[in-house]
N, C-alpha and C positions, 0 to 999 in steps of 0.2 A: 096825246091828250093827257093832261095832268090835272089833278084836283088841287084844291087850296093847300097850302103848306100846313103840316100838322102843328097843333098847339104844342108848346114846350113840354107839357105833361104827357102828351101823346107821342112825342118823338121817339123814345126808346121802344115803345110797342110798335110803332110804324116801321122802324128799322128791322125789328124781329119778323114782322109779317112779310116785309119785302124779302128778307133772307129766306123765309120759308117758301115763298113763291118761287124764288130762284131754285131752291132744292127740288120742288115739285117739277119745275120746268126741265131741269137736268135729268131727273129720274125717268120721265116719260119716254125718253129716247133710248133707255137701256133695256136690252133683252137678255143679256148675259148676267146671271146672278152675281158672279164675282165682280164684274164691272159696276153693277148696280150698287153693291155694297161699298165699293171704293168711292163712288160718287157720293153716296149717302154719308159716309164717315167724313169725307173731306168737307162737304157743304154744311153739315150740321155743326161743325166747329165755329161757324159764323153766327150760329143761333144760340147754342147752348154750350156750357162747359162740361166736359166729361173726362174721366180717366180711362174708361174702357167702354166700348160699345159693341153690342152683339146683335146678330140677326139670325133667325132660324126660318128657313123657307121649307115648305112641304110641297112636293110635286105629287099630287094624287094619281096622276096617270101612271107613274112608275113606282109609286109608294116609296119615295126616297126623300130623306131629310137632308138639307144642306145647312151647315153652320158657318158663319163668318164672324170673326172678331177683329178688333183693331184697338190699339192703345195709343194714347197720346205720348208725347215726349216727357211729360211731367211724371214724376214717380207716383206710384199708387200707395196710399196710406194703408197699412195693414194692421189688423187688430193684434194685440199682444196675445201670444199663446198662453193657455192656462197651464 
């Protein structure tokens, strides 16, 4: 079942919403934090542009933090040092 095609002004937003729905769909099947982050980093590239993405997860049951980061192939602009 599909709705009417989006208006031209809605097309970019419709594509972003569809990409976000794909991200959500792929994330719901992940139970491993590392796999979850890999899917998140890969799928978000279709929605937003980023140089670096990070995720911090906290497991209250074991009082443990997990950090995940990924960078794109594009170089990261760095501020000039003082």
